[in-house]
C-alpha positions as CSV (number, residue, x, y, z in Angstrom):
1,M,-21.6,-5.9,8.9
2,T,-18.0,-6.5,9.9
3,K,-16.4,-3.1,10.8
4,L,-12.6,-3.0,11.1
5,V,-10.1,-0.2,11.9
6,L,-7.7,0.6,9.1
7,A,-4.4,1.2,10.8
8,T,-3.5,4.4,9.0
9,S,-3.9,8.1,9.2
10,N,-3.7,8.4,5.4
11,P,-7.2,9.1,4.0
12,H,-6.0,8.1,0.5
13,K,-5.5,4.6,1.7
14,L,-9.0,4.4,3.2
15,E,-10.4,5.9,-0.1
16,E,-8.6,3.3,-2.2
17,I,-9.6,0.4,0.0
18,N,-13.2,1.5,0.1
19,A,-13.2,1.8,-3.7
20,I,-11.9,-1.8,-4.0
21,L,-14.6,-2.9,-1.5
22,D,-17.3,-1.2,-3.6
23,T,-16.4,-3.3,-6.6
24,S,-16.0,-6.5,-4.7
25,K,-18.5,-9.0,-3.3
26,F,-17.5,-8.1,0.2
27,G,-20.1,-5.4,0.9
28,N,-20.6,-6.7,4.4
29,I,-17.1,-5.4,5.4
30,S,-16.3,-1.8,6.2
31,F,-13.3,0.2,7.4
32,I,-12.8,3.3,9.5
33,L,-9.6,5.3,10.0
34,A,-7.5,4.8,13.1
35,P,-8.0,7.5,15.8
36,K,-5.9,10.6,16.1
37,E,-3.7,9.1,18.9
38,F,-2.5,6.4,16.5
39,N,1.2,6.9,16.1
40,P,3.1,3.6,15.7
41,D,6.9,3.3,15.7
42,E,7.5,1.6,12.3
43,N,10.8,-0.1,13.1
44,G,10.2,-3.4,11.5
45,K,12.8,-5.0,9.2
46,T,10.2,-6.1,6.6
47,F,6.9,-4.8,5.2
48,E,5.0,-7.5,7.1
49,E,6.7,-6.6,10.4
50,N,5.7,-2.9,9.9
51,S,2.2,-3.9,9.0
52,F,1.9,-6.0,12.2
53,I,3.3,-3.1,14.3
54,K,0.6,-0.7,12.9
55,A,-2.3,-3.2,13.1
56,K,-1.4,-4.2,16.7
57,E,-1.3,-0.6,17.9
58,A,-4.6,0.2,16.2
59,A,-6.3,-3.0,17.5
60,I,-5.2,-2.4,21.1
61,L,-6.0,1.3,21.0
62,T,-9.6,0.7,19.7
63,N,-10.3,-2.7,21.1
64,S,-11.3,-3.7,17.6
65,Y,-10.1,-5.9,14.7
66,A,-7.5,-3.9,12.8
67,L,-6.0,-4.2,9.3
68,A,-2.7,-2.5,8.3
69,D,-0.8,-2.4,5.2
70,D,2.8,-1.5,4.6
71,T,3.6,-0.5,1.1
72,G,6.8,0.4,-0.7
73,L,8.5,0.9,-4.0
74,C,11.5,-1.3,-4.5
75,V,13.8,-0.2,-7.3
76,D,16.3,-2.8,-8.6
77,A,19.0,-0.3,-9.6
78,L,19.0,1.1,-6.1
79,N,19.2,-2.3,-4.3
80,G,15.6,-2.2,-3.4
81,A,15.5,1.4,-2.2
82,P,13.4,3.3,-1.2
83,G,11.7,0.1,0.0
84,L,10.7,0.2,3.7
85,Y,11.5,3.9,3.7
86,S,9.3,4.8,0.7
87,A,6.9,7.0,2.8
88,R,9.8,8.7,4.6
89,Y,12.1,9.1,1.5
90,A,11.4,12.8,1.3
91,P,8.9,15.2,2.9
92,T,6.3,15.5,0.0
93,A,5.2,13.4,-2.9
94,E,6.8,15.8,-5.4
95,E,10.1,15.7,-3.5
96,K,10.1,11.9,-3.4
97,I,9.6,11.8,-7.2
98,L,12.4,14.4,-7.8
99,K,14.8,12.6,-5.5
100,L,14.1,9.2,-7.0
101,T,14.4,10.4,-10.6
102,A,17.6,12.2,-9.8
103,E,19.1,9.1,-8.3
104,L,18.2,7.2,-11.5
105,K,19.3,9.9,-14.0
106,D,22.2,7.9,-15.3
107,I,20.4,4.5,-15.3
108,P,19.4,3.3,-18.8
109,D,15.7,2.6,-19.4
110,K,16.0,-1.2,-19.4
111,E,17.6,-1.2,-16.0
112,R,15.0,1.0,-14.3
113,T,12.9,-2.0,-13.2
114,A,11.0,-1.8,-10.0
115,K,8.1,-3.3,-8.1
116,F,5.4,-2.0,-5.7
117,V,4.9,-4.3,-2.7
118,C,2.0,-4.3,-0.3
119,S,1.9,-6.4,2.8
120,M,-1.3,-6.6,4.9
121,V,-1.7,-7.9,8.4
122,L,-5.0,-8.5,10.3
123,V,-4.8,-8.3,14.1
124,A,-7.4,-9.3,16.8
125,P,-8.5,-6.8,19.5
126,N,-6.0,-8.4,21.9
127,G,-3.1,-7.8,19.5
128,E,-2.8,-11.3,18.1
129,K,-1.8,-11.7,14.5
130,L,-4.6,-13.5,12.6
131,H,-3.7,-13.4,8.9
132,S,-1.3,-11.8,6.4
133,T,-1.2,-11.4,2.7
134,T,1.2,-9.8,0.1
135,G,0.6,-8.3,-3.3
136,E,3.2,-7.1,-5.9
137,I,3.1,-5.3,-9.2
138,Y,6.1,-5.0,-11.5
139,G,7.1,-2.1,-13.7
140,K,9.7,0.6,-14.5
141,I,10.5,4.0,-13.3
142,T,9.9,6.7,-15.9
143,Q,12.2,9.7,-16.5
144,Q,9.3,12.1,-16.0
145,P,6.0,12.0,-14.0
146,R,2.9,11.2,-16.1
147,G,-0.8,10.9,-15.3
148,I,-3.3,12.7,-13.1
149,H,-4.6,9.9,-10.8
150,G,-3.2,8.1,-7.8
151,F,-0.8,9.4,-5.3
152,G,2.8,9.0,-4.0
153,Y,5.0,7.4,-6.7
154,D,2.2,6.5,-9.1
155,P,3.2,9.1,-11.7
156,I,6.6,7.6,-12.3
157,F,5.7,3.9,-12.0
158,F,5.2,2.6,-15.6
159,I,3.5,-0.7,-16.3
160,P,4.9,-1.9,-19.7
161,N,2.1,-4.3,-20.7
162,L,-0.5,-1.5,-20.3
163,N,1.8,1.3,-21.6
164,K,0.6,3.5,-18.7
165,T,1.9,4.8,-15.5
166,M,0.0,3.9,-12.3
167,A,-1.2,7.6,-12.4
168,D,-2.6,7.1,-15.9
169,L,-5.0,4.4,-14.6
170,T,-8.5,5.2,-13.5
171,L,-9.3,4.3,-9.9
172,F,-11.3,1.3,-11.2
173,E,-8.4,0.1,-13.4
174,K,-5.9,0.6,-10.6
175,N,-8.1,-1.3,-8.1
176,T,-8.2,-4.4,-10.3
177,L,-4.4,-4.8,-10.6
178,S,-2.5,-2.8,-8.0
179,H,-0.3,-4.4,-5.3
180,R,-2.8,-3.2,-2.7
181,A,-5.7,-4.9,-4.5
182,K,-3.7,-8.1,-4.8
183,A,-3.1,-8.1,-1.1
184,L,-6.6,-6.9,-0.1
185,L,-8.8,-9.2,-2.0
186,P,-7.4,-12.4,-0.5
187,M,-7.5,-10.7,2.9
188,L,-11.2,-9.7,2.5
189,H,-12.0,-13.3,1.5
190,W,-10.3,-14.5,4.7
191,I,-12.2,-11.9,6.8
192,D,-15.5,-12.8,5.2
193,E,-15.0,-16.5,6.0
194,N,-13.5,-16.2,9.5
195,L,-14.9,-13.1,11.2
196,D,-18.5,-12.4,12.2
């Protein structure tokens, strides 16, 4: 069994990653949350830099292999905002959604295009970067939240070819096509082949 630290204090991320693991062929890999002292300064200029900052801190803190992801919502009409600041855009999920939909209130539907980006970085116990992956999913921002699943911006991220928001998807559906799944599965493959 390969046990890694997931460089986050967000239990939703651990839950989502464990759910993806459960439906994958990588049952020999497991993750635990970073310890309470984990408090990285996410001052990178890209999603990958922020992932590396988080993974390195968790790896050195625990003397373990650590995986981090940095995820954001990039809205074309807002020049890619909230982007790197998606998690810090407003204090709560509801306030983030209200702020974003307010900023887009005069933007016509066809120009409300957006993407979720997830960048993952794996770091060795000594802080060395071992591997990185990126996953993306494209959609549009809705006028109103919809759906009961997911978290964060999921209720306003609409996937046109499915005619559903991310929050309309079951966990199983989300975990087959989300930006996090697209970054995680190649990462798990690399871990499976390269770590004991």
